[in-house]
PDB file of N, H, CA, C and O in Angstrom:
ATOM      1  N   MET A   1      43.338  -2.748 -10.275  1.00  0.00           N
ATOM      2  CA  MET A   1      42.231  -2.981  -9.375  1.00  0.00           C
ATOM      3  C   MET A   1      41.674  -1.625  -8.942  1.00  0.00           C
ATOM      4  O   MET A   1      42.386  -0.822  -8.339  1.00  0.00           O
ATOM      5  N   PHE A   2      40.436  -1.379  -9.241  1.00  0.00           N
ATOM      6  H   PHE A   2      39.857  -2.031  -9.731  1.00  0.00           H
ATOM      7  CA  PHE A   2      39.803  -0.113  -8.912  1.00  0.00           C
ATOM      8  C   PHE A   2      38.749  -0.325  -7.837  1.00  0.00           C
ATOM      9  O   PHE A   2      37.965  -1.273  -7.887  1.00  0.00           O
ATOM     10  N   PHE A   3      38.748   0.569  -6.874  1.00  0.00           N
ATOM     11  H   PHE A   3      39.385   1.339  -6.833  1.00  0.00           H
ATOM     12  CA  PHE A   3      37.735   0.530  -5.828  1.00  0.00           C
ATOM     13  C   PHE A   3      36.795   1.709  -6.048  1.00  0.00           C
ATOM     14  O   PHE A   3      37.228   2.859  -6.120  1.00  0.00           O
ATOM     15  N   GLN A   4      35.545   1.417  -6.149  1.00  0.00           N
ATOM     16  H   GLN A   4      35.193   0.482  -6.091  1.00  0.00           H
ATOM     17  CA  GLN A   4      34.572   2.486  -6.338  1.00  0.00           C
ATOM     18  C   GLN A   4      33.989   2.883  -4.994  1.00  0.00           C
ATOM     19  O   GLN A   4      33.700   2.049  -4.136  1.00  0.00           O
ATOM     20  N   GLN A   5      33.832   4.162  -4.851  1.00  0.00           N
ATOM     21  H   GLN A   5      34.067   4.840  -5.549  1.00  0.00           H
ATOM     22  CA  GLN A   5      33.242   4.673  -3.617  1.00  0.00           C
ATOM     23  C   GLN A   5      31.726   4.478  -3.712  1.00  0.00           C
ATOM     24  O   GLN A   5      31.106   4.945  -4.667  1.00  0.00           O
ATOM     25  N   PRO A   6      31.125   3.796  -2.738  1.00  0.00           N
ATOM     26  CA  PRO A   6      29.699   3.485  -2.853  1.00  0.00           C
ATOM     27  C   PRO A   6      28.803   4.723  -2.883  1.00  0.00           C
ATOM     28  O   PRO A   6      27.786   4.730  -3.576  1.00  0.00           O
ATOM     29  N   GLU A   7      29.161   5.746  -2.156  1.00  0.00           N
ATOM     30  H   GLU A   7      29.988   5.741  -1.593  1.00  0.00           H
ATOM     31  CA  GLU A   7      28.367   6.977  -2.182  1.00  0.00           C
ATOM     32  C   GLU A   7      29.277   8.157  -1.915  1.00  0.00           C
ATOM     33  O   GLU A   7      30.295   8.034  -1.233  1.00  0.00           O
ATOM     34  N   LEU A   8      28.907   9.279  -2.448  1.00  0.00           N
ATOM     35  H   LEU A   8      28.081   9.379  -3.002  1.00  0.00           H
ATOM     36  CA  LEU A   8      29.705  10.487  -2.271  1.00  0.00           C
ATOM     37  C   LEU A   8      29.428  11.100  -0.904  1.00  0.00           C
ATOM     38  O   LEU A   8      28.300  11.032  -0.416  1.00  0.00           O
ATOM     39  N   PRO A   9      30.437  11.694  -0.283  1.00  0.00           N
ATOM     40  CA  PRO A   9      30.200  12.355   1.003  1.00  0.00           C
ATOM     41  C   PRO A   9      29.284  13.563   0.815  1.00  0.00           C
ATOM     42  O   PRO A   9      29.302  14.213  -0.230  1.00  0.00           O
ATOM     43  N   LYS A  10      28.503  13.846   1.816  1.00  0.00           N
ATOM     44  H   LYS A  10      28.488  13.317   2.665  1.00  0.00           H
ATOM     45  CA  LYS A  10      27.571  14.973   1.747  1.00  0.00           C
ATOM     46  C   LYS A  10      28.321  16.271   2.004  1.00  0.00           C
ATOM     47  O   LYS A  10      29.257  16.329   2.802  1.00  0.00           O
ATOM     48  N   ASP A  11      27.887  17.295   1.313  1.00  0.00           N
ATOM     49  H   ASP A  11      27.126  17.248   0.665  1.00  0.00           H
ATOM     50  CA  ASP A  11      28.501  18.611   1.496  1.00  0.00           C
ATOM     51  C   ASP A  11      28.214  19.134   2.895  1.00  0.00           C
ATOM     52  O   ASP A  11      27.105  19.015   3.416  1.00  0.00           O
ATOM     53  N   GLN A  12      29.249  19.714   3.484  1.00  0.00           N
ATOM     54  H   GLN A  12      30.150  19.810   3.061  1.00  0.00           H
ATOM     55  CA  GLN A  12      29.106  20.342   4.792  1.00  0.00           C
ATOM     56  C   GLN A  12      29.538  21.790   4.654  1.00  0.00           C
ATOM     57  O   GLN A  12      30.415  22.102   3.848  1.00  0.00           O
ATOM     58  N   PRO A  13      28.943  22.663   5.416  1.00  0.00           N
ATOM     59  CA  PRO A  13      29.376  24.064   5.337  1.00  0.00           C
ATOM     60  C   PRO A  13      30.828  24.204   5.795  1.00  0.00           C
ATOM     61  O   PRO A  13      31.264  23.538   6.734  1.00  0.00           O
ATOM     62  N   ALA A  14      31.555  25.072   5.125  1.00  0.00           N
ATOM     63  H   ALA A  14      31.201  25.613   4.363  1.00  0.00           H
ATOM     64  CA  ALA A  14      32.966  25.274   5.446  1.00  0.00           C
ATOM     65  C   ALA A  14      33.106  26.039   6.754  1.00  0.00           C
ATOM     66  O   ALA A  14      32.300  26.912   7.077  1.00  0.00           O
ATOM     67  N   THR A  15      34.145  25.689   7.493  1.00  0.00           N
ATOM     68  H   THR A  15      34.799  24.980   7.230  1.00  0.00           H
ATOM     69  CA  THR A  15      34.438  26.437   8.711  1.00  0.00           C
ATOM     70  C   THR A  15      35.084  27.765   8.325  1.00  0.00           C
ATOM     71  O   THR A  15      35.419  27.987   7.161  1.00  0.00           O
ATOM     72  N   GLU A  16      35.253  28.636   9.300  1.00  0.00           N
ATOM     73  H   GLU A  16      34.981  28.456  10.245  1.00  0.00           H
ATOM     74  CA  GLU A  16      35.837  29.954   9.021  1.00  0.00           C
ATOM     75  C   GLU A  16      37.260  29.817   8.485  1.00  0.00           C
ATOM     76  O   GLU A  16      37.654  30.537   7.568  1.00  0.00           O
ATOM     77  N   THR A  17      38.027  28.896   9.056  1.00  0.00           N
ATOM     78  H   THR A  17      37.707  28.311   9.801  1.00  0.00           H
ATOM     79  CA  THR A  17      39.402  28.685   8.598  1.00  0.00           C
ATOM     80  C   THR A  17      39.425  28.131   7.184  1.00  0.00           C
ATOM     81  O   THR A  17      40.267  28.533   6.380  1.00  0.00           O
ATOM     82  N   GLN A  18      38.528  27.229   6.868  1.00  0.00           N
ATOM     83  H   GLN A  18      37.844  26.903   7.521  1.00  0.00           H
ATOM     84  CA  GLN A  18      38.496  26.651   5.530  1.00  0.00           C
ATOM     85  C   GLN A  18      38.075  27.686   4.498  1.00  0.00           C
ATOM     86  O   GLN A  18      38.565  27.663   3.369  1.00  0.00           O
ATOM     87  N   GLN A  19      37.184  28.585   4.860  1.00  0.00           N
ATOM     88  H   GLN A  19      36.786  28.604   5.777  1.00  0.00           H
ATOM     89  CA  GLN A  19      36.761  29.624   3.921  1.00  0.00           C
ATOM     90  C   GLN A  19      37.908  30.574   3.627  1.00  0.00           C
ATOM     91  O   GLN A  19      38.145  30.941   2.476  1.00  0.00           O
ATOM     92  N   TYR A  20      38.616  30.968   4.670  1.00  0.00           N
ATOM     93  H   TYR A  20      38.424  30.670   5.605  1.00  0.00           H
ATOM     94  CA  TYR A  20      39.721  31.907   4.484  1.00  0.00           C
ATOM     95  C   TYR A  20      40.944  31.185   3.935  1.00  0.00           C
ATOM     96  O   TYR A  20      41.684  31.747   3.127  1.00  0.00           O
ATOM     97  N   GLY A  21      41.162  29.954   4.363  1.00  0.00           N
ATOM     98  H   GLY A  21      40.561  29.497   5.019  1.00  0.00           H
ATOM     99  CA  GLY A  21      42.257  29.158   3.842  1.00  0.00           C
ATOM    100  C   GLY A  21      43.543  29.261   4.634  1.00  0.00           C
ATOM    101  O   GLY A  21      44.408  28.394   4.504  1.00  0.00           O
ATOM    102  N   PHE A  22      43.699  30.282   5.446  1.00  0.00           N
ATOM    103  H   PHE A  22      42.997  30.986   5.552  1.00  0.00           H
ATOM    104  CA  PHE A  22      44.951  30.461   6.180  1.00  0.00           C
ATOM    105  C   PHE A  22      44.670  31.281   7.427  1.00  0.00           C
ATOM    106  O   PHE A  22      43.951  32.280   7.382  1.00  0.00           O
ATOM    107  N   GLU A  23      45.237  30.852   8.523  1.00  0.00           N
ATOM    108  H   GLU A  23      45.820  30.041   8.560  1.00  0.00           H
ATOM    109  CA  GLU A  23      45.099  31.620   9.759  1.00  0.00           C
ATOM    110  C   GLU A  23      46.485  31.718  10.390  1.00  0.00           C
ATOM    111  O   GLU A  23      47.133  30.701  10.639  1.00  0.00           O
ATOM    112  N   LEU A  24      46.927  32.925  10.642  1.00  0.00           N
ATOM    113  H   LEU A  24      46.400  33.751  10.440  1.00  0.00           H
ATOM    114  CA  LEU A  24      48.286  33.158  11.124  1.00  0.00           C
ATOM    115  C   LEU A  24      48.543  32.470  12.456  1.00  0.00           C
ATOM    116  O   LEU A  24      49.625  31.920  12.662  1.00  0.00           O
ATOM    117  N   SER A  25      47.587  32.488  13.348  1.00  0.00           N
ATOM    118  H   SER A  25      46.709  32.935  13.181  1.00  0.00           H
ATOM    119  CA  SER A  25      47.798  31.861  14.660  1.00  0.00           C
ATOM    120  C   SER A  25      48.011  30.355  14.529  1.00  0.00           C
ATOM    121  O   SER A  25      48.826  29.782  15.252  1.00  0.00           O
ATOM    122  N   ASP A  26      47.286  29.709  13.613  1.00  0.00           N
ATOM    123  H   ASP A  26      46.623  30.174  13.026  1.00  0.00           H
ATOM    124  CA  ASP A  26      47.493  28.273  13.376  1.00  0.00           C
ATOM    125  C   ASP A  26      48.890  28.018  12.827  1.00  0.00           C
ATOM    126  O   ASP A  26      49.578  27.093  13.259  1.00  0.00           O
ATOM    127  N   PHE A  27      49.304  28.848  11.868  1.00  0.00           N
ATOM    128  H   PHE A  27      48.745  29.599  11.517  1.00  0.00           H
ATOM    129  CA  PHE A  27      50.623  28.684  11.268  1.00  0.00           C
ATOM    130  C   PHE A  27      51.723  28.842  12.312  1.00  0.00           C
ATOM    131  O   PHE A  27      52.654  28.038  12.360  1.00  0.00           O
ATOM    132  N   LEU A  28      51.620  29.874  13.150  1.00  0.00           N
ATOM    133  H   LEU A  28      50.864  30.527  13.111  1.00  0.00           H
ATOM    134  CA  LEU A  28      52.654  30.120  14.157  1.00  0.00           C
ATOM    135  C   LEU A  28      52.693  29.020  15.206  1.00  0.00           C
ATOM    136  O   LEU A  28      53.774  28.612  15.631  1.00  0.00           O
ATOM    137  N   SER A  29      51.543  28.539  15.626  1.00  0.00           N
ATOM    138  H   SER A  29      50.665  28.871  15.281  1.00  0.00           H
ATOM    139  CA  SER A  29      51.529  27.493  16.656  1.00  0.00           C
ATOM    140  C   SER A  29      52.047  26.165  16.117  1.00  0.00           C
ATOM    141  O   SER A  29      52.679  25.410  16.856  1.00  0.00           O
ATOM    142  N   GLU A  30      51.793  25.865  14.846  1.00  0.00           N
ATOM    143  H   GLU A  30      51.279  26.478  14.246  1.00  0.00           H
ATOM    144  CA  GLU A  30      52.249  24.601  14.272  1.00  0.00           C
ATOM    145  C   GLU A  30      53.729  24.635  13.906  1.00  0.00           C
ATOM    146  O   GLU A  30      54.383  23.591  13.893  1.00  0.00           O
ATOM    147  N   ASN A  31      54.263  25.805  13.611  1.00  0.00           N
ATOM    148  H   ASN A  31      53.732  26.652  13.622  1.00  0.00           H
ATOM    149  CA  ASN A  31      55.643  25.907  13.136  1.00  0.00           C
ATOM    150  C   ASN A  31      56.527  26.721  14.066  1.00  0.00           C
ATOM    151  O   ASN A  31      57.519  27.297  13.619  1.00  0.00           O
ATOM    152  N   PHE A  32      56.193  26.782  15.344  1.00  0.00           N
ATOM    153  H   PHE A  32      55.387  26.314  15.707  1.00  0.00           H
ATOM    154  CA  PHE A  32      56.913  27.628  16.293  1.00  0.00           C
ATOM    155  C   PHE A  32      58.400  27.284  16.351  1.00  0.00           C
ATOM    156  O   PHE A  32      59.243  28.175  16.243  1.00  0.00           O
ATOM    157  N   TRP A  33      58.730  26.004  16.520  1.00  0.00           N
ATOM    158  H   TRP A  33      58.046  25.281  16.608  1.00  0.00           H
ATOM    159  CA  TRP A  33      60.134  25.614  16.680  1.00  0.00           C
ATOM    160  C   TRP A  33      60.933  25.851  15.407  1.00  0.00           C
ATOM    161  O   TRP A  33      62.089  26.269  15.475  1.00  0.00           O
ATOM    162  N   TYR A  34      60.335  25.591  14.240  1.00  0.00           N
ATOM    163  H   TYR A  34      59.396  25.251  14.185  1.00  0.00           H
ATOM    164  CA  TYR A  34      61.039  25.837  12.983  1.00  0.00           C
ATOM    165  C   TYR A  34      61.324  27.324  12.804  1.00  0.00           C
ATOM    166  O   TYR A  34      62.414  27.703  12.374  1.00  0.00           O
ATOM    167  N   LEU A  35      60.357  28.157  13.129  1.00  0.00           N
ATOM    168  H   LEU A  35      59.472  27.849  13.478  1.00  0.00           H
ATOM    169  CA  LEU A  35      60.557  29.601  13.012  1.00  0.00           C
ATOM    170  C   LEU A  35      61.598  30.102  14.002  1.00  0.00           C
ATOM    171  O   LEU A  35      62.411  30.963  13.665  1.00  0.00           O
ATOM    172  N   LEU A  36      61.580  29.569  15.222  1.00  0.00           N
ATOM    173  H   LEU A  36      60.919  28.870  15.496  1.00  0.00           H
ATOM    174  CA  LEU A  36      62.552  29.969  16.236  1.00  0.00           C
ATOM    175  C   LEU A  36      63.972  29.595  15.803  1.00  0.00           C
ATOM    176  O   LEU A  36      64.890  30.405  15.926  1.00  0.00           O
ATOM    177  N   ILE A  37      64.152  28.388  15.306  1.00  0.00           N
ATOM    178  H   ILE A  37      63.406  27.730  15.206  1.00  0.00           H
ATOM    179  CA  ILE A  37      65.476  27.951  14.841  1.00  0.00           C
ATOM    180  C   ILE A  37      65.926  28.811  13.664  1.00  0.00           C
ATOM    181  O   ILE A  37      67.095  29.190  13.592  1.00  0.00           O
ATOM    182  N   PHE A  38      65.020  29.124  12.746  1.00  0.00           N
ATOM    183  H   PHE A  38      64.070  28.816  12.804  1.00  0.00           H
ATOM    184  CA  PHE A  38      65.357  29.962  11.600  1.00  0.00           C
ATOM    185  C   PHE A  38      65.822  31.342  12.055  1.00  0.00           C
ATOM    186  O   PHE A  38      66.807  31.866  11.536  1.00  0.00           O
ATOM    187  N   ILE A  39      65.124  31.928  13.015  1.00  0.00           N
ATOM    188  H   ILE A  39      64.323  31.502  13.437  1.00  0.00           H
ATOM    189  CA  ILE A  39      65.493  33.254  13.521  1.00  0.00           C
ATOM    190  C   ILE A  39      66.854  33.211  14.207  1.00  0.00           C
ATOM    191  O   ILE A  39      67.651  34.134  14.041  1.00  0.00           O
ATOM    192  N   VAL A  40      67.136  32.160  14.973  1.00  0.00           N
ATOM    193  H   VAL A  40      66.489  31.410  15.108  1.00  0.00           H
ATOM    194  CA  VAL A  40      68.432  32.027  15.651  1.00  0.00           C
ATOM    195  C   VAL A  40      69.551  31.904  14.623  1.00  0.00           C
ATOM    196  O   VAL A  40      70.596  32.536  14.772  1.00  0.00           O
ATOM    197  N   VAL A  41      69.347  31.102  13.587  1.00  0.00           N
ATOM    198  H   VAL A  41      68.498  30.588  13.466  1.00  0.00           H
ATOM    199  CA  VAL A  41      70.382  30.935  12.556  1.00  0.00           C
ATOM    200  C   VAL A  41      70.626  32.256  11.832  1.00  0.00           C
ATOM    201  O   VAL A  41      71.777  32.620  11.591  1.00  0.00           O
ATOM    202  N   VAL A  42      69.580  32.967  11.488  1.00  0.00           N
ATOM    203  H   VAL A  42      68.645  32.672  11.684  1.00  0.00           H
ATOM    204  CA  VAL A  42      69.740  34.259  10.812  1.00  0.00           C
ATOM    205  C   VAL A  42      70.478  35.241  11.717  1.00  0.00           C
ATOM    206  O   VAL A  42      71.346  35.977  11.246  1.00  0.00           O
ATOM    207  N   ALA A  43      70.148  35.264  13.002  1.00  0.00           N
ATOM    208  H   ALA A  43      69.443  34.666  13.384  1.00  0.00           H
ATOM    209  CA  ALA A  43      70.831  36.155  13.939  1.00  0.00           C
ATOM    210  C   ALA A  43      72.313  35.803  14.042  1.00  0.00           C
ATOM    211  O   ALA A  43      73.155  36.701  14.072  1.00  0.00           O
ATOM    212  N   LEU A  44      72.646  34.512  14.098  1.00  0.00           N
ATOM    213  H   LEU A  44      71.962  33.783  14.074  1.00  0.00           H
ATOM    214  CA  LEU A  44      74.050  34.101  14.162  1.00  0.00           C
ATOM    215  C   LEU A  44      74.810  34.520  12.912  1.00  0.00           C
ATOM    216  O   LEU A  44      75.955  34.963  13.008  1.00  0.00           O
ATOM    217  N   VAL A  45      74.203  34.391  11.757  1.00  0.00           N
ATOM    218  H   VAL A  45      73.273  34.032  11.679  1.00  0.00           H
ATOM    219  CA  VAL A  45      74.860  34.800  10.510  1.00  0.00           C
ATOM    220  C   VAL A  45      75.098  36.306  10.506  1.00  0.00           C
ATOM    221  O   VAL A  45      76.170  36.756  10.100  1.00  0.00           O
ATOM    222  N   ILE A  46      74.132  37.082  10.944  1.00  0.00           N
ATOM    223  H   ILE A  46      73.262  36.717  11.273  1.00  0.00           H
ATOM    224  CA  ILE A  46      74.285  38.545  10.967  1.00  0.00           C
ATOM    225  C   ILE A  46      75.361  38.959  11.965  1.00  0.00           C
ATOM    226  O   ILE A  46      76.194  39.809  11.651  1.00  0.00           O
ATOM    227  N   PHE A  47      75.358  38.372  13.167  1.00  0.00           N
ATOM    228  H   PHE A  47      74.681  37.682  13.422  1.00  0.00           H
ATOM    229  CA  PHE A  47      76.382  38.707  14.159  1.00  0.00           C
ATOM    230  C   PHE A  47      77.772  38.320  13.672  1.00  0.00           C
ATOM    231  O   PHE A  47      78.730  39.061  13.892  1.00  0.00           O
ATOM    232  N   ASP A  48      77.894  37.174  13.016  1.00  0.00           N
ATOM    233  H   ASP A  48      77.115  36.572  12.838  1.00  0.00           H
ATOM    234  CA  ASP A  48      79.193  36.750  12.496  1.00  0.00           C
ATOM    235  C   ASP A  48      79.666  37.696  11.397  1.00  0.00           C
ATOM    236  O   ASP A  48      80.854  38.008  11.315  1.00  0.00           O
ATOM    237  N   HIS A  49      78.752  38.148  10.560  1.00  0.00           N
ATOM    238  H   HIS A  49      77.787  37.895  10.626  1.00  0.00           H
ATOM    239  CA  HIS A  49      79.110  39.084   9.498  1.00  0.00           C
ATOM    240  C   HIS A  49      79.680  40.375  10.088  1.00  0.00           C
ATOM    241  O   HIS A  49      80.713  40.863   9.631  1.00  0.00           O
ATOM    242  N   TYR A  50      79.012  40.925  11.094  1.00  0.00           N
ATOM    243  H   TYR A  50      78.173  40.528  11.465  1.00  0.00           H
ATOM    244  CA  TYR A  50      79.502  42.159  11.716  1.00  0.00           C
ATOM    245  C   TYR A  50      80.811  41.931  12.470  1.00  0.00           C
ATOM    246  O   TYR A  50      81.668  42.814  12.492  1.00  0.00           O
ATOM    247  N   ARG A  51      80.978  40.762  13.085  1.00  0.00           N
ATOM    248  H   ARG A  51      80.282  40.045  13.067  1.00  0.00           H
ATOM    249  CA  ARG A  51      82.218  40.461  13.803  1.00  0.00           C
ATOM    250  C   ARG A  51      83.389  40.392  12.828  1.00  0.00           C
ATOM    251  O   ARG A  51      84.460  40.933  13.102  1.00  0.00           O
ATOM    252  N   ARG A  52      83.184  39.726  11.688  1.00  0.00           N
ATOM    253  H   ARG A  52      82.314  39.287  11.465  1.00  0.00           H
ATOM    254  CA  ARG A  52      84.260  39.634  10.693  1.00  0.00           C
ATOM    255  C   ARG A  52      84.550  40.988  10.061  1.00  0.00           C
ATOM    256  O   ARG A  52      85.703  41.305   9.769  1.00  0.00           O
ATOM    257  N   LYS A  53      83.519  41.781   9.852  1.00  0.00           N
ATOM    258  H   LYS A  53      82.582  41.524  10.089  1.00  0.00           H
ATOM    259  CA  LYS A  53      83.703  43.110   9.276  1.00  0.00           C
ATOM    260  C   LYS A  53      84.519  43.984  10.221  1.00  0.00           C
ATOM    261  O   LYS A  53      85.359  44.766   9.775  1.00  0.00           O
ATOM    262  N   LYS A  54      84.276  43.856  11.524  1.00  0.00           N
ATOM    263  H   LYS A  54      83.594  43.221  11.886  1.00  0.00           H
ATOM    264  CA  LYS A  54      84.998  44.632  12.526  1.00  0.00           C
ATOM    265  C   LYS A  54      86.463  44.193  12.604  1.00  0.00           C
ATOM    266  O   LYS A  54      87.346  45.027  12.807  1.00  0.00           O
ATOM    267  N   GLN A  55      86.728  42.893  12.446  1.00  0.00           N
ATOM    268  H   GLN A  55      86.011  42.216  12.281  1.00  0.00           H
ATOM    269  CA  GLN A  55      88.100  42.383  12.509  1.00  0.00           C
ATOM    270  C   GLN A  55      88.922  42.843  11.312  1.00  0.00           C
ATOM    271  O   GLN A  55      90.135  43.014  11.432  1.00  0.00           O
ATOM    272  N   ARG A  56      88.289  43.045  10.165  1.00  0.00           N
ATOM    273  H   ARG A  56      87.304  42.906  10.068  1.00  0.00           H
ATOM    274  CA  ARG A  56      89.011  43.463   8.962  1.00  0.00           C
ATOM    275  C   ARG A  56      89.515  44.893   9.063  1.00  0.00           C
ATOM    276  O   ARG A  56      90.499  45.249   8.414  1.00  0.00           O
ATOM    277  N   LYS A  57      88.861  45.709   9.857  1.00  0.00           N
ATOM    278  H   LYS A  57      88.062  45.420  10.383  1.00  0.00           H
ATOM    279  CA  LYS A  57      89.260  47.121   9.958  1.00  0.00           C
ATOM    280  C   LYS A  57      90.508  47.319  10.755  1.00  0.00           C
ATOM    281  O   LYS A  57      90.961  48.451  10.924  1.00  0.00           O
TER     282      LYS A  57
END
């Protein structure tokens, strides 16, 4: 079963974000919690690595 679109949408001028394709502030605001959790996990891994290295000496 195929549905045909009765008419094509009209072209609209692209916004600044659409022209550039990526905006850092949008990315950071949308992914803030994921980035924060990632940074915390990386910090915990680094601290654990140094703690274990210190215990081996």
